[in-house]
N, CA and C atoms of all chains as a GROMACS GRO file, in nm:
protein
  645
    1MET      N    1   2.770   0.725   3.398
    1MET     CA    2   2.757   0.870   3.375
    1MET      C    3   2.676   0.931   3.488
    2SER      N    4   2.727   1.036   3.544
    2SER     CA    5   2.650   1.097   3.651
    2SER      C    6   2.577   1.220   3.598
    3ARG      N    7   2.455   1.238   3.646
    3ARG     CA    8   2.377   1.354   3.603
    3ARG      C    9   2.354   1.442   3.724
    4PRO      N   10   2.359   1.571   3.704
    4PRO     CA   11   2.333   1.659   3.818
    4PRO      C   12   2.190   1.641   3.865
    5SER      N   13   2.170   1.653   3.994
    5SER     CA   14   2.035   1.638   4.046
    5SER      C   15   1.951   1.756   4.000
    6LYS      N   16   1.820   1.735   4.004
    6LYS     CA   17   1.727   1.842   3.967
    6LYS      C   18   1.755   1.967   4.050
    7GLU      N   19   1.782   1.943   4.179
    7GLU     CA   20   1.804   2.056   4.270
    7GLU      C   21   1.927   2.136   4.228
    8SER      N   22   2.039   2.066   4.199
    8SER     CA   23   2.160   2.140   4.166
    8SER      C   24   2.147   2.204   4.028
    9GLU      N   25   2.069   2.142   3.941
    9GLU     CA   26   2.045   2.204   3.809
    9GLU      C   27   1.969   2.335   3.828
   10ARG      N   28   1.869   2.331   3.916
   10ARG     CA   29   1.792   2.453   3.944
   10ARG      C   30   1.881   2.561   4.003
   11GLU      N   31   1.964   2.520   4.097
   11GLU     CA   32   2.054   2.618   4.159
   11GLU      C   33   2.148   2.677   4.055
   12GLY      N   34   2.196   2.590   3.966
   12GLY     CA   35   2.289   2.636   3.862
   12GLY      C   36   2.226   2.738   3.771
   13VAL      N   37   2.101   2.714   3.733
   13VAL     CA   38   2.032   2.808   3.645
   13VAL      C   39   2.014   2.942   3.713
   14TRP      N   40   1.970   2.939   3.839
   14TRP     CA   41   1.947   3.066   3.909
   14TRP      C   42   2.077   3.141   3.933
   15ARG      N   43   2.183   3.065   3.960
   15ARG     CA   44   2.313   3.130   3.980
   15ARG      C   45   2.357   3.198   3.850
   16SER      N   46   2.339   3.125   3.742
   16SER     CA   47   2.378   3.177   3.612
   16SER      C   48   2.299   3.304   3.576
   17LEU      N   49   2.168   3.300   3.601
   17LEU     CA   50   2.087   3.419   3.572
   17LEU      C   51   2.124   3.535   3.664
   18SER      N   52   2.153   3.500   3.789
   18SER     CA   53   2.189   3.604   3.885
   18SER      C   54   2.322   3.670   3.846
   19GLU      N   55   2.419   3.588   3.807
   19GLU     CA   56   2.549   3.643   3.766
   19GLU      C   57   2.536   3.732   3.642
   20ALA      N   58   2.439   3.696   3.557
   20ALA     CA   59   2.418   3.776   3.436
   20ALA      C   60   2.330   3.898   3.463
   21GLY      N   61   2.286   3.912   3.588
   21GLY     CA   62   2.204   4.028   3.625
   21GLY      C   63   2.065   4.025   3.563
   22LEU      N   64   2.012   3.904   3.543
   22LEU     CA   65   1.886   3.893   3.468
   22LEU      C   66   1.767   3.848   3.551
   23ILE      N   67   1.785   3.837   3.681
   23ILE     CA   68   1.672   3.790   3.762
   23ILE      C   69   1.578   3.905   3.797
   24ASP      N   70   1.634   4.016   3.830
   24ASP     CA   71   1.550   4.130   3.869
   24ASP      C   72   1.617   4.255   3.812
   25ILE      N   73   1.591   4.280   3.685
   25ILE     CA   74   1.662   4.386   3.614
   25ILE      C   75   1.619   4.523   3.666
   26ALA      N   76   1.716   4.600   3.707
   26ALA     CA   77   1.685   4.737   3.753
   26ALA      C   78   1.636   4.817   3.633
   27PRO      N   79   1.537   4.901   3.654
   27PRO     CA   80   1.475   4.971   3.542
   27PRO      C   81   1.573   5.041   3.447
   28ASP      N   82   1.679   5.098   3.500
   28ASP     CA   83   1.771   5.170   3.411
   28ASP      C   84   1.873   5.079   3.344
   29GLU      N   85   1.868   4.952   3.375
   29GLU     CA   86   1.967   4.860   3.316
   29GLU      C   87   1.919   4.790   3.190
   30PHE      N   88   1.794   4.815   3.149
   30PHE     CA   89   1.744   4.742   3.032
   30PHE      C   90   1.829   4.762   2.907
   31PRO      N   91   1.870   4.886   2.873
   31PRO     CA   92   1.951   4.900   2.750
   31PRO      C   93   2.078   4.815   2.755
   32LYS      N   94   2.143   4.812   2.870
   32LYS     CA   95   2.266   4.734   2.884
   32LYS      C   96   2.236   4.584   2.874
   33ARG      N   97   2.131   4.540   2.939
   33ARG     CA   98   2.097   4.396   2.936
   33ARG      C   99   2.053   4.352   2.796
   34ILE      N  100   1.984   4.442   2.726
   34ILE     CA  101   1.943   4.406   2.589
   34ILE      C  102   2.068   4.392   2.501
   35LYS      N  103   2.162   4.482   2.520
   35LYS     CA  104   2.286   4.474   2.440
   35LYS      C  105   2.361   4.344   2.471
   36GLU      N  106   2.366   4.309   2.598
   36GLU     CA  107   2.435   4.184   2.636
   36GLU      C  108   2.364   4.062   2.579
   37ALA      N  109   2.230   4.065   2.581
   37ALA     CA  110   2.155   3.953   2.523
   37ALA      C  111   2.183   3.944   2.374
   38LYS      N  112   2.191   4.060   2.307
   38LYS     CA  113   2.224   4.059   2.165
   38LYS      C  114   2.360   3.996   2.141
   39ASP      N  115   2.456   4.028   2.227
   39ASP     CA  116   2.591   3.971   2.212
   39ASP      C  117   2.587   3.818   2.225
   40VAL      N  118   2.507   3.771   2.321
   40VAL     CA  119   2.496   3.626   2.342
   40VAL      C  120   2.435   3.560   2.218
   41VAL      N  121   2.328   3.622   2.165
   41VAL     CA  122   2.262   3.564   2.048
   41VAL      C  123   2.355   3.570   1.926
   42MET      N  124   2.426   3.681   1.910
   42MET     CA  125   2.516   3.692   1.795
   42MET      C  126   2.628   3.588   1.802
   43GLY      N  127   2.677   3.564   1.923
   43GLY     CA  128   2.780   3.461   1.940
   43GLY      C  129   2.729   3.324   1.899
   44ARG      N  130   2.607   3.296   1.942
   44ARG     CA  131   2.546   3.166   1.909
   44ARG      C  132   2.516   3.157   1.759
   45LEU      N  133   2.468   3.267   1.704
   45LEU     CA  134   2.435   3.269   1.562
   45LEU      C  135   2.560   3.246   1.478
   46GLY      N  136   2.671   3.303   1.521
   46GLY     CA  137   2.798   3.283   1.450
   46GLY      C  138   2.832   3.136   1.443
   47LYS      N  139   2.816   3.066   1.556
   47LYS     CA  140   2.844   2.922   1.559
   47LYS      C  141   2.747   2.846   1.469
   48LEU      N  142   2.621   2.888   1.475
   48LEU     CA  143   2.519   2.817   1.396
   48LEU      C  144   2.541   2.836   1.247
   49LEU      N  145   2.596   2.950   1.209
   49LEU     CA  146   2.620   2.975   1.068
   49LEU      C  147   2.732   2.887   1.013
   50GLU      N  148   2.818   2.841   1.103
   50GLU     CA  149   2.927   2.751   1.060
   50GLU      C  150   2.875   2.610   1.038
   51ALA      N  151   2.761   2.579   1.100
   51ALA     CA  152   2.706   2.443   1.088
   51ALA      C  153   2.613   2.435   0.968
   52THR      N  154   2.610   2.319   0.906
   52THR     CA  155   2.524   2.305   0.788
   52THR      C  156   2.383   2.261   0.828
   53ASN      N  157   2.371   2.202   0.948
   53ASN     CA  158   2.237   2.164   0.992
   53ASN      C  159   2.186   2.270   1.089
   54GLN      N  160   2.093   2.238   1.172
   54GLN     CA  161   2.038   2.330   1.273
   54GLN      C  162   1.978   2.457   1.211
   55VAL      N  163   1.911   2.436   1.098
   55VAL     CA  164   1.854   2.552   1.029
   55VAL      C  165   1.748   2.621   1.115
   56GLN      N  166   1.665   2.540   1.180
   56GLN     CA  167   1.557   2.600   1.260
   56GLN      C  168   1.613   2.681   1.377
   57GLU      N  169   1.717   2.628   1.440
   57GLU     CA  170   1.780   2.698   1.552
   57GLU      C  171   1.841   2.830   1.503
   58ARG      N  172   1.899   2.824   1.382
   58ARG     CA  173   1.959   2.945   1.324
   58ARG      C  174   1.851   3.050   1.300
   59GLU      N  175   1.737   3.005   1.248
   59GLU     CA  176   1.628   3.100   1.222
   59GLU      C  177   1.575   3.158   1.352
   60SER      N  178   1.568   3.074   1.455
   60SER     CA  179   1.519   3.123   1.585
   60SER      C  180   1.614   3.230   1.640
   61ALA      N  181   1.744   3.203   1.628
   61ALA     CA  182   1.843   3.299   1.678
   61ALA      C  183   1.834   3.430   1.600
   62ALA      N  184   1.818   3.418   1.470
   62ALA     CA  185   1.808   3.540   1.386
   62ALA      C  186   1.682   3.618   1.422
   63TYR      N  187   1.574   3.547   1.446
   63TYR     CA  188   1.448   3.612   1.481
   63TYR      C  189   1.461   3.683   1.616
   64SER      N  190   1.524   3.616   1.713
   64SER     CA  191   1.543   3.677   1.846
   64SER      C  192   1.631   3.801   1.836
   65LEU      N  193   1.734   3.791   1.753
   65LEU     CA  194   1.824   3.905   1.736
   65LEU      C  195   1.747   4.025   1.678
   66ALA      N  196   1.662   3.995   1.581
   66ALA     CA  197   1.583   4.103   1.520
   66ALA      C  198   1.490   4.165   1.624
   67THR      N  199   1.431   4.081   1.708
   67THR     CA  200   1.341   4.132   1.814
   67THR      C  201   1.417   4.222   1.910
   68LEU      N  202   1.535   4.175   1.951
   68LEU     CA  203   1.614   4.254   2.046
   68LEU      C  204   1.655   4.388   1.986
   69LYS      N  205   1.691   4.387   1.858
   69LYS     CA  206   1.729   4.514   1.793
   69LYS      C  207   1.610   4.609   1.787
   70LYS      N  208   1.493   4.551   1.755
   70LYS     CA  209   1.372   4.634   1.748
   70LYS      C  210   1.341   4.694   1.885
   71LEU      N  211   1.350   4.612   1.988
   71LEU     CA  212   1.323   4.661   2.125
   71LEU      C  213   1.424   4.768   2.163
   72GLU      N  214   1.549   4.744   2.130
   72GLU     CA  215   1.656   4.839   2.165
   72GLU      C  216   1.629   4.975   2.100
   73ARG      N  217   1.594   4.968   1.971
   73ARG     CA  218   1.571   5.092   1.895
   73ARG      C  219   1.448   5.165   1.949
   74THR      N  220   1.341   5.091   1.971
   74THR     CA  221   1.216   5.154   2.015
   74THR      C  222   1.231   5.214   2.155
   75LEU      N  223   1.299   5.140   2.243
   75LEU     CA  224   1.315   5.192   2.380
   75LEU      C  225   1.406   5.315   2.381
   76ALA      N  226   1.509   5.313   2.295
   76ALA     CA  227   1.600   5.429   2.289
   76ALA      C  228   1.522   5.552   2.244
   77GLN      N  229   1.433   5.532   2.146
   77GLN     CA  230   1.352   5.646   2.097
   77GLN      C  231   1.260   5.697   2.206
   78SER      N  232   1.200   5.606   2.283
   78SER     CA  233   1.105   5.653   2.385
   78SER      C  234   1.178   5.720   2.500
   79VAL      N  235   1.302   5.674   2.529
   79VAL     CA  236   1.380   5.742   2.633
   79VAL      C  237   1.414   5.884   2.588
   80LYS      N  238   1.450   5.894   2.457
   80LYS     CA  239   1.483   6.026   2.402
   80LYS      C  240   1.361   6.119   2.411
   81ARG      N  241   1.245   6.063   2.374
   81ARG     CA  242   1.122   6.143   2.381
   81ARG      C  243   1.094   6.186   2.524
   82GLY      N  244   1.111   6.090   2.617
   82GLY     CA  245   1.087   6.118   2.760
   82GLY      C  246   1.182   6.224   2.811
   83GLY      N  247   1.306   6.218   2.762
   83GLY     CA  248   1.410   6.311   2.809
   83GLY      C  249   1.390   6.452   2.756
   84SER      N  250   1.320   6.462   2.643
   84SER     CA  251   1.305   6.595   2.584
   84SER      C  252   1.183   6.668   2.637
   85ASP      N  253   1.104   6.600   2.723
   85ASP     CA  254   0.985   6.666   2.780
   85ASP      C  255   1.024   6.774   2.877
   86MET      N  256   0.147   2.350   2.931
   86MET     CA  257   0.279   2.401   2.969
   86MET      C  258   0.338   2.310   3.077
   87ARG      N  259   0.459   2.265   3.056
   87ARG     CA  260   0.515   2.172   3.152
   87ARG      C  261   0.635   2.234   3.222
   88PRO      N  262   0.620   2.273   3.345
   88PRO     CA  263   0.735   2.326   3.417
   88PRO      C  264   0.838   2.217   3.442
   89THR      N  265   0.964   2.254   3.429
   89THR     CA  266   1.072   2.160   3.455
   89THR      C  267   1.080   2.127   3.602
   90ALA      N  268   1.073   2.231   3.677
   90ALA     CA  269   1.103   2.214   3.818
   90ALA      C  270   0.995   2.137   3.889
   91GLU      N  271   1.036   2.057   3.979
   91GLU     CA  272   0.940   1.988   4.061
   91GLU      C  273   0.928   2.061   4.193
   92ARG      N  274   0.833   2.018   4.270
   92ARG     CA  275   0.798   2.098   4.385
   92ARG      C  276   0.864   2.050   4.512
   93ALA      N  277   0.974   1.980   4.497
   93ALA     CA  278   1.040   1.929   4.616
   93ALA      C  279   1.070   2.043   4.712
   94GLY      N  280   1.036   2.025   4.834
   94GLY     CA  281   1.069   2.126   4.934
   94GLY      C  282   0.965   2.234   4.947
   95ALA      N  283   0.874   2.245   4.850
   95ALA     CA  284   0.773   2.349   4.861
   95ALA      C  285   0.655   2.296   4.940
   96SER      N  286   0.589   2.382   5.010
   96SER     CA  287   0.476   2.335   5.089
   96SER      C  288   0.360   2.304   4.996
   97ALA      N  289   0.266   2.224   5.047
   97ALA     CA  290   0.154   2.181   4.965
   97ALA      C  291   0.065   2.300   4.925
   98SER      N  292   0.076   2.410   4.999
   98SER     CA  293  -0.012   2.523   4.970
   98SER      C  294   0.053   2.623   4.874
   99TRP      N  295   0.160   2.582   4.812
   99TRP     CA  296   0.230   2.673   4.719
   99TRP      C  297   0.203   2.631   4.576
  100PRO      N  298   0.174   2.712   4.481
  100PRO     CA  299   0.163   2.858   4.497
  100PRO      C  300   0.030   2.898   4.561
  101PRO      N  301   0.027   3.014   4.621
  101PRO     CA  302  -0.097   3.060   4.684
  101PRO      C  303  -0.211   3.067   4.582
  102GLU      N  304  -0.328   3.037   4.627
  102GLU     CA  305  -0.444   3.038   4.536
  102GLU      C  306  -0.495   3.179   4.512
  103GLU      N  307  -0.582   3.188   4.411
  103GLU     CA  308  -0.649   3.315   4.380
  103GLU      C  309  -0.720   3.369   4.504
  104GLY      N  310  -0.707   3.497   4.526
  104GLY     CA  311  -0.774   3.559   4.640
  104GLY      C  312  -0.688   3.567   4.766
  105ARG      N  313  -0.575   3.494   4.764
  105ARG     CA  314  -0.488   3.499   4.882
  105ARG      C  315  -0.402   3.624   4.880
  106VAL      N  316  -0.369   3.672   4.998
  106VAL     CA  317  -0.280   3.788   5.009
  106VAL      C  318  -0.136   3.738   5.011
  107ILE      N  319  -0.052   3.796   4.929
  107ILE     CA  320   0.090   3.760   4.931
  107ILE      C  321   0.173   3.882   4.971
  108THR      N  322   0.289   3.853   5.025
  108THR     CA  323   0.385   3.959   5.057
  108THR      C  324   0.505   3.938   4.965
  109PHE      N  325   0.552   4.046   4.908
  109PHE     CA  326   0.664   4.035   4.815
  109PHE      C  327   0.765   4.148   4.838
  110LYS      N  328   0.888   4.119   4.794
  110LYS     CA  329   0.996   4.217   4.813
  110LYS      C  330   0.983   4.331   4.713
  111VAL      N  331   1.002   4.451   4.761
  111VAL     CA  332   1.013   4.568   4.672
  111VAL      C  333   1.144   4.637   4.706
  112VAL      N  334   1.178   4.740   4.630
  112VAL     CA  335   1.310   4.802   4.646
  112VAL      C  336   1.340   4.841   4.790
  113ASN      N  337   1.241   4.901   4.854
  113ASN     CA  338   1.270   4.948   4.990
  113ASN      C  339   1.189   4.875   5.097
  114GLY      N  340   1.178   4.744   5.082
  114GLY     CA  341   1.109   4.667   5.185
  114GLY      C  342   1.019   4.560   5.130
  115ALA      N  343   0.893   4.563   5.174
  115ALA     CA  344   0.799   4.461   5.132
  115ALA      C  345   0.663   4.525   5.106
  116ALA      N  346   0.583   4.457   5.023
  116ALA     CA  347   0.449   4.506   4.994
  116ALA      C  348   0.357   4.386   4.988
  117THR      N  349   0.228   4.412   4.986
  117THR     CA  350   0.133   4.302   4.979
  117THR      C  351   0.037   4.324   4.863
  118GLY      N  352  -0.029   4.217   4.823
  118GLY     CA  353  -0.128   4.227   4.717
  118GLY      C  354  -0.212   4.100   4.715
  119ILE      N  355  -0.323   4.106   4.642
  119ILE     CA  356  -0.414   3.990   4.634
  119ILE      C  357  -0.392   3.918   4.500
  120VAL      N  358  -0.372   3.788   4.508
  120VAL     CA  359  -0.345   3.709   4.387
  120VAL      C  360  -0.471   3.696   4.302
  121LYS      N  361  -0.455   3.731   4.174
  121LYS     CA  362  -0.566   3.710   4.080
  121LYS      C  363  -0.538   3.583   3.999
  122GLU      N  364  -0.410   3.564   3.965
  122GLU     CA  365  -0.374   3.452   3.878
  122GLU      C  366  -0.226   3.422   3.892
  123VAL      N  367  -0.190   3.297   3.879
  123VAL     CA  368  -0.048   3.261   3.875
  123VAL      C  369  -0.026   3.197   3.740
  124ARG      N  370   0.070   3.249   3.662
  124ARG     CA  371   0.091   3.189   3.530
  124ARG      C  372   0.239   3.176   3.496
  125TRP      N  373   0.265   3.074   3.418
  125TRP     CA  374   0.403   3.051   3.376
  125TRP      C  375   0.443   3.148   3.267
  126GLY      N  376   0.564   3.202   3.281
  126GLY     CA  377   0.623   3.282   3.175
  126GLY      C  378   0.722   3.195   3.100
  127LEU      N  379   0.818   3.259   3.032
  127LEU     CA  380   0.916   3.184   2.954
  127LEU      C  381   1.017   3.112   3.043
  128VAL      N  382   1.038   3.164   3.164
  128VAL     CA  383   1.137   3.103   3.255
  128VAL      C  384   1.076   3.074   3.393
  129TRP      N  385   1.007   3.170   3.447
  129TRP     CA  386   0.954   3.152   3.583
  129TRP      C  387   0.805   3.186   3.587
  130ARG      N  388   0.745   3.165   3.706
  130ARG     CA  389   0.603   3.197   3.722
  130ARG      C  390   0.587   3.342   3.765
  131ASP      N  391   0.482   3.403   3.716
  131ASP     CA  392   0.447   3.538   3.759
  131ASP      C  393   0.316   3.533   3.836
  132PHE      N  394   0.308   3.614   3.940
  132PHE     CA  395   0.184   3.630   4.016
  132PHE      C  396   0.118   3.758   3.967
  133ILE      N  397   0.001   3.744   3.910
  133ILE     CA  398  -0.073   3.861   3.864
  133ILE      C  399  -0.164   3.901   3.979
  134LEU      N  400  -0.152   4.025   4.021
  134LEU     CA  401  -0.234   4.071   4.134
  134LEU      C  402  -0.363   4.137   4.085
  135GLU      N  403  -0.457   4.150   4.174
  135GLU     CA  404  -0.588   4.208   4.136
  135GLU      C  405  -0.575   4.351   4.086
  136ASP      N  406  -0.472   4.422   4.134
  136ASP     CA  407  -0.456   4.561   4.088
  136ASP      C  408  -0.371   4.570   3.961
  137GLY      N  409  -0.338   4.455   3.901
  137GLY     CA  410  -0.267   4.456   3.773
  137GLY      C  411  -0.116   4.443   3.783
  138ARG      N  412  -0.062   4.452   3.903
  138ARG     CA  413   0.082   4.437   3.915
  138ARG      C  414   0.123   4.294   3.885
  139VAL      N  415   0.244   4.277   3.834
  139VAL     CA  416   0.296   4.145   3.800
  139VAL      C  417   0.420   4.120   3.886
  140ILE      N  418   0.414   4.018   3.968
  140ILE     CA  419   0.524   3.992   4.062
  140ILE      C  420   0.589   3.856   4.029
  141PRO      N  421   0.718   3.855   3.997
  141PRO     CA  422   0.784   3.727   3.973
  141PRO      C  423   0.784   3.642   4.100
  142GLU      N  424   0.768   3.513   4.082
  142GLU     CA  425   0.756   3.423   4.198
  142GLU      C  426   0.872   3.437   4.295
  143HIS      N  427   0.994   3.459   4.241
  143HIS     CA  428   1.110   3.462   4.330
  143HIS      C  429   1.114   3.587   4.418
  144LYS      N  430   1.021   3.681   4.397
  144LYS     CA  431   1.014   3.797   4.486
  144LYS      C  432   0.906   3.781   4.593
  145VAL      N  433   0.830   3.673   4.581
  145VAL     CA  434   0.721   3.650   4.676
  145VAL      C  435   0.776   3.575   4.797
  146LEU      N  436   0.747   3.626   4.913
  146LEU     CA  437   0.797   3.560   5.034
  146LEU      C  438   0.737   3.421   5.048
  147GLY      N  439   0.824   3.325   5.080
  147GLY     CA  440   0.778   3.187   5.101
  147GLY      C  441   0.791   3.100   4.977
  148HIS      N  442   0.851   3.153   4.870
  148HIS     CA  443   0.862   3.072   4.748
  148HIS      C  444   0.962   2.957   4.768
  149PRO      N  445   0.949   2.851   4.688
  149PRO     CA  446   1.044   2.740   4.700
  149PRO      C  447   1.187   2.788   4.672
  150GLU      N  448   1.283   2.729   4.738
  150GLU     CA  449   1.423   2.769   4.720
  150GLU      C  450   1.506   2.649   4.677
  151PRO      N  451   1.578   2.649   4.566
  151PRO     CA  452   1.576   2.755   4.464
  151PRO      C  453   1.442   2.758   4.392
  152PRO      N  454   1.412   2.872   4.333
  152PRO     CA  455   1.281   2.886   4.269
  152PRO      C  456   1.264   2.789   4.152
  153VAL      N  457   1.139   2.762   4.118
  153VAL     CA  458   1.112   2.674   4.004
  153VAL      C  459   1.134   2.750   3.873
  154TRP      N  460   1.160   2.680   3.766
  154TRP     CA  461   1.184   2.743   3.637
  154TRP      C  462   1.150   2.645   3.526
  155ARG      N  463   1.144   2.695   3.404
  155ARG     CA  464   1.120   2.611   3.286
  155ARG      C  465   1.247   2.603   3.204
  156LYS      N  466   1.267   2.490   3.140
  156LYS     CA  467   1.379   2.479   3.048
  156LYS      C  468   1.343   2.554   2.920
  157ALA      N  469   1.443   2.618   2.861
  157ALA     CA  470   1.418   2.695   2.738
  157ALA      C  471   1.355   2.607   2.630
  158GLU      N  472   1.395   2.480   2.624
  158GLU     CA  473   1.342   2.394   2.517
  158GLU      C  474   1.196   2.355   2.538
  159GLU      N  475   1.142   2.386   2.656
  159GLU     CA  476   1.000   2.357   2.680
  159GLU      C  477   0.910   2.467   2.625
  160VAL      N  478   0.971   2.579   2.590
  160VAL     CA  479   0.893   2.690   2.535
  160VAL      C  480   0.875   2.665   2.385
  161THR      N  481   0.751   2.663   2.340
  161THR     CA  482   0.728   2.636   2.198
  161THR      C  483   0.760   2.760   2.114
  162GLN      N  484   0.781   2.736   1.986
  162GLN     CA  485   0.811   2.847   1.896
  162GLN      C  486   0.694   2.946   1.893
  163ASP      N  487   0.572   2.893   1.890
  163ASP     CA  488   0.455   2.982   1.887
  163ASP      C  489   0.448   3.069   2.012
  164GLU      N  490   0.476   3.006   2.127
  164GLU     CA  491   0.472   3.080   2.253
  164GLU      C  492   0.576   3.192   2.253
  165ARG      N  493   0.696   3.157   2.205
  165ARG     CA  494   0.804   3.256   2.203
  165ARG      C  495   0.770   3.370   2.107
  166GLU      N  496   0.719   3.333   1.990
  166GLU     CA  497   0.687   3.438   1.892
  166GLU      C  498   0.574   3.528   1.940
  167ASP      N  499   0.475   3.469   2.008
  167ASP     CA  500   0.366   3.551   2.065
  167ASP      C  501   0.424   3.649   2.166
  168TRP      N  502   0.517   3.597   2.248
  168TRP     CA  503   0.579   3.680   2.353
  168TRP      C  504   0.656   3.796   2.287
  169GLU      N  505   0.730   3.763   2.180
  169GLU     CA  506   0.809   3.866   2.112
  169GLU      C  507   0.719   3.972   2.049
  170ARG      N  508   0.610   3.927   1.987
  170ARG     CA  509   0.517   4.023   1.926
  170ARG      C  510   0.457   4.115   2.032
  171ARG      N  511   0.423   4.056   2.147
  171ARG     CA  512   0.365   4.135   2.254
  171ARG      C  513   0.464   4.240   2.304
  172LEU      N  514   0.589   4.198   2.320
  172LEU     CA  515   0.691   4.291   2.368
  172LEU      C  516   0.710   4.407   2.271
  173VAL      N  517   0.721   4.374   2.142
  173VAL     CA  518   0.743   4.479   2.043
  173VAL      C  519   0.623   4.573   2.041
  174SER      N  520   0.501   4.519   2.050
  174SER     CA  521   0.387   4.610   2.045
  174SER      C  522   0.378   4.696   2.171
  175MET      N  523   0.420   4.640   2.287
  175MET     CA  524   0.420   4.724   2.408
  175MET      C  525   0.524   4.835   2.395
  176ALA      N  526   0.640   4.801   2.337
  176ALA     CA  527   0.745   4.903   2.318
  176ALA      C  528   0.697   5.010   2.221
  177GLU      N  529   0.634   4.965   2.111
  177GLU     CA  530   0.588   5.062   2.011
  177GLU      C  531   0.473   5.148   2.063
  178ALA      N  532   0.399   5.094   2.159
  178ALA     CA  533   0.288   5.171   2.218
  178ALA      C  534   0.339   5.275   2.319
  179GLY      N  535   0.471   5.272   2.341
  179GLY     CA  536   0.530   5.373   2.429
  179GLY      C  537   0.530   5.336   2.576
  180LEU      N  538   0.501   5.209   2.606
  180LEU     CA  539   0.507   5.168   2.748
  180LEU      C  540   0.652   5.176   2.794
  181ASP      N  541   0.668   5.205   2.920
  181ASP     CA  542   0.802   5.223   2.974
  181ASP      C  543   0.840   5.101   3.060
  182PRO      N  544   0.945   5.027   3.019
  182PRO     CA  545   0.982   4.909   3.097
  182PRO      C  546   1.037   4.943   3.235
  183ARG      N  547   1.059   5.074   3.256
  183ARG     CA  548   1.112   5.113   3.388
  183ARG      C  549   1.002   5.119   3.494
  184ASP      N  550   0.876   5.099   3.450
  184ASP     CA  551   0.768   5.091   3.549
  184ASP      C  552   0.770   4.952   3.611
  185ARG      N  553   0.836   4.941   3.722
  185ARG     CA  554   0.847   4.811   3.789
  185ARG      C  555   0.710   4.755   3.822
  186GLU      N  556   0.703   4.622   3.817
  186GLU     CA  557   0.582   4.547   3.853
  186GLU      C  558   0.470   4.561   3.750
  187GLN      N  559   0.499   4.625   3.636
  187GLN     CA  560   0.400   4.629   3.530
  187GLN      C  561   0.436   4.523   3.426
  188SER      N  562   0.338   4.490   3.340
  188SER     CA  563   0.356   4.379   3.245
  188SER      C  564   0.481   4.392   3.158
  189PHE      N  565   0.507   4.513   3.108
  189PHE     CA  566   0.619   4.528   3.015
  189PHE      C  567   0.750   4.496   3.086
  190TRP      N  568   0.767   4.550   3.204
  190TRP     CA  569   0.889   4.523   3.283
  190TRP      C  570   0.902   4.372   3.305
  191ALA      N  571   0.792   4.310   3.347
  191ALA     CA  572   0.795   4.166   3.380
  191ALA      C  573   0.823   4.082   3.256
  192GLU      N  574   0.759   4.114   3.145
  192GLU     CA  575   0.775   4.031   3.025
  192GLU      C  576   0.912   4.052   2.961
  193LEU      N  577   0.961   4.176   2.963
  193LEU     CA  578   1.094   4.200   2.906
  193LEU      C  579   1.201   4.132   2.991
  194ASN      N  580   1.185   4.137   3.121
  194ASN     CA  581   1.279   4.072   3.211
  194ASN      C  582   1.286   3.922   3.181
  195GLN      N  583   1.170   3.859   3.168
  195GLN     CA  584   1.169   3.715   3.141
  195GLN      C  585   1.226   3.684   3.003
  196TYR      N  586   1.196   3.769   2.906
  196TYR     CA  587   1.245   3.743   2.770
  196TYR      C  588   1.398   3.748   2.766
  197LEU      N  589   1.456   3.844   2.836
  197LEU     CA  590   1.602   3.853   2.836
  197LEU      C  591   1.664   3.733   2.908
  198ALA      N  592   1.601   3.690   3.017
  198ALA     CA  593   1.651   3.572   3.089
  198ALA      C  594   1.640   3.448   3.000
  199TYR      N  595   1.527   3.433   2.933
  199TYR     CA  596   1.505   3.318   2.844
  199TYR      C  597   1.607   3.318   2.729
  200THR      N  598   1.625   3.434   2.669
  200THR     CA  599   1.716   3.444   2.555
  200THR      C  600   1.858   3.408   2.597
  201TYR      N  601   1.895   3.456   2.714
  201TYR     CA  602   2.029   3.426   2.765
  201TYR      C  603   2.045   3.275   2.787
  202LEU      N  604   1.946   3.215   2.855
  202LEU     CA  605   1.955   3.071   2.885
  202LEU      C  606   1.953   2.988   2.756
  203ARG      N  607   1.875   3.032   2.661
  203ARG     CA  608   1.861   2.953   2.538
  203ARG      C  609   1.986   2.959   2.451
  204PHE      N  610   2.047   3.075   2.441
  204PHE     CA  611   2.154   3.089   2.342
  204PHE      C  612   2.295   3.096   2.400
  205LYS      N  613   2.307   3.106   2.531
  205LYS     CA  614   2.444   3.112   2.583
  205LYS      C  615   2.510   2.976   2.559
  206GLN      N  616   2.636   2.982   2.539
  206GLN     CA  617   2.708   2.858   2.514
  206GLN      C  618   2.776   2.810   2.641
  207ALA      N  619   2.783   2.680   2.654
  207ALA     CA  620   2.843   2.622   2.774
  207ALA      C  621   2.983   2.678   2.794
  208GLY      N  622   3.009   2.717   2.917
  208GLY     CA  623   3.143   2.764   2.949
  208GLY      C  624   3.165   2.912   2.925
  209VAL      N  625   3.067   2.979   2.863
  209VAL     CA  626   3.083   3.122   2.839
  209VAL      C  627   3.033   3.197   2.962
  210LYS      N  628   3.116   3.282   3.014
  210LYS     CA  629   3.081   3.358   3.135
  210LYS      C  630   2.983   3.469   3.100
  211PRO      N  631   2.896   3.504   3.195
  211PRO     CA  632   2.810   3.620   3.172
  211PRO      C  633   2.894   3.743   3.141
  212PRO      N  634   2.840   3.834   3.060
  212PRO     CA  635   2.919   3.947   3.011
  212PRO      C  636   2.989   4.029   3.119
  213HIS      N  637   2.925   4.049   3.234
  213HIS     CA  638   2.987   4.137   3.332
  213HIS      C  639   3.026   4.064   3.458
  214SER      N  640   3.046   3.931   3.448
  214SER     CA  641   3.090   3.859   3.568
  214SER      C  642   3.241   3.873   3.580
  215GLU      N  643   3.292   3.841   3.700
  215GLU     CA  644   3.437   3.853   3.724
  215GLU      C  645   3.513   3.752   3.644
   0.00000   0.00000   0.00000
């Protein structure tokens, strides 16, 4: 079995983050990136709900989803407040 | 905290010590600042400057290439939950994540990267990739 070298694993992670636009998020892109992160977590949560084990992972995903929703809602409200000044 | 990445290829003087001046990329060029602290976040290291700015390691000139990072599974549940609580309280306090180089921007950026790495499934393309 061959394993990727540490170096190529590192490159792979950075490439993946870069493609997802998550390395240096432009200030106005946060709402979009939060929505995309929610989609990723919801996709994973859907899979985890089909499994009978992995309860802790399921709880972590649900907790992260709740955090992202809270952040999304709070930031949207503050943008609205900022816009109405 | 155990970083995944090893320091292959990085010089022995990396990361710069407290009190050293670093140069980092900004939107329209480069800027400098004095290092107060270097600390691991959920994915990468942040350089905290004496004036309070937070600079991700990969924006600092001279960083190892590719940059070092932590595996999502190395982040403990307590660490993640503390990070989430901090983010929510910064959002509720009305901090604006659009203030680049401030804590909220830096922590939200890392949290989204961590969440993506942790929950994305193998073979699934990033949402807006070709």
